[in-house]
C-alpha positions, 0 to 999 in steps of 0.5 A, a space after each residue: 758837722 753832726 746835727 743832734 736833735 734835742 729832747 728836753 724832758 720835764 714831767 715825763 713830757 717833751 718840752 722846750 723852754 725859753 732861755 731856760 725859764 721854767 715858766 716859759 714852757 712849750 709842750 711838744 709831745 707827751 712821749 719823749 721816747 717816741 720823739 727820740 725814735 722819730 729823730 733817729 728814724 729821720 737820720 739822727 746819729 745821736 739824740 740830746 736828752 736834757 733832764 730838766 727836772 733833774 737839773 733843778 733837783 740835782 739828781 738824774 730823773 730820766 733813767 726810764 726814758 734813757 733805758 727805753 731808748 737804749 733798748 731800741 739802740 738809739 744813741 743818746 747823750 744825757 745831761 741835767 742833774 748828774 751830780 754824783 758818781 751814782 747818777 753817772 754810773 746809772 746813766 751809763 748802765 741805762 745805756 747812755 752813749 755820752 754823759 754831760 756834766 755841768 754844775 757838778 763839773 764846775 763845783 767839784 773838779 775832782 768828781 769830773 777828773 774821776 769821771 773822765 778816768 772811769 769813762 774815758 772819751 764818754 764824759 762831756 761838760 756842758 758850759 752854759 753861759 749868760 753874757 759870757 759867764 758860767 751859769 749853774 743849777 738849771 741856769 738859776 745861779 750865775 757865777 763870775 767865772 768866764 766861760 773861756 777860762 772854765 773851758 780851759 780847766 775842763 780841757 785840762 781834766 780830760 773831758 771829751 768835749 764841751 757843749 756850749 750853750 748861750 743862755 740868752 740865745 736858747 729858745 729865742 729862734 734868733 740864731 746861735 751866738 757864733 762869736 762866743 762859741 768860736 771864742 771857746 772853741 779856739 781856746 781849747 783843743 777838744 771838740 765843741 758842740 754849739 747849742 741854743 738859738 738855731 732857727 734856720 738852715 742858714 744858721 746851720 750853714 753859719 755854724 758850719 763856717 767855724 768847723 775849722 775852729 773845732 766846732 763839729 756838732 750843733 744841737 737843734 731843738 725848738 726850730 725842729 719842733 715848730 717846723 722851721 725845717 726838717 731834720 733831713 734838711 738840717 743834716 744836709 745843710 750841715 754836710 754841704 760844701 764850703 
């Protein structure tokens, strides 16, 4: 299982939110690029970039940072605010290794289908769920769509993976929602990344227990920033035997 450290960017700084609440922000650094370099030097194979400003505005806002990271050969996946073909093209032109569609994938299945046809194997879909229902637009808009039913639609369009975030777990340091993630993973045949709530090495080991269901990545954010464990320790925990 691969550990993917997160770099959430807002106002040009490296931050973390609690349950996606922009009023509950903690600033962990002034230089997101430097933070990505640190994670890469500590063993990260991929860095998860969240464009918090873009998610709210509906347009990609972190192109400069992505370009800098790609220039020094740090593989990054980028999500937040990619709502148009232009945004998608610019993300890949800046050097993103993977693009994550969320709101646009839900609202415009045709856009998602065109995206995966243009960039096969490089477009993932972020499914952010509150109480099992899909949430959109930086988690400010809830829907009646069940996360599992949406996951099946995502698979049918040809997306390369699903990044599943349980909103109520995100930033809470209480452990990820393994049951919900497992249910999504079992419903589809594409890989699933779990995101939100990881607080300890034991959480990582617990997630590893559902690897056979198709969960092969885990995104870690706040726990790394507050020193609950180190990235090398997390990587080792994810690689331990059954």
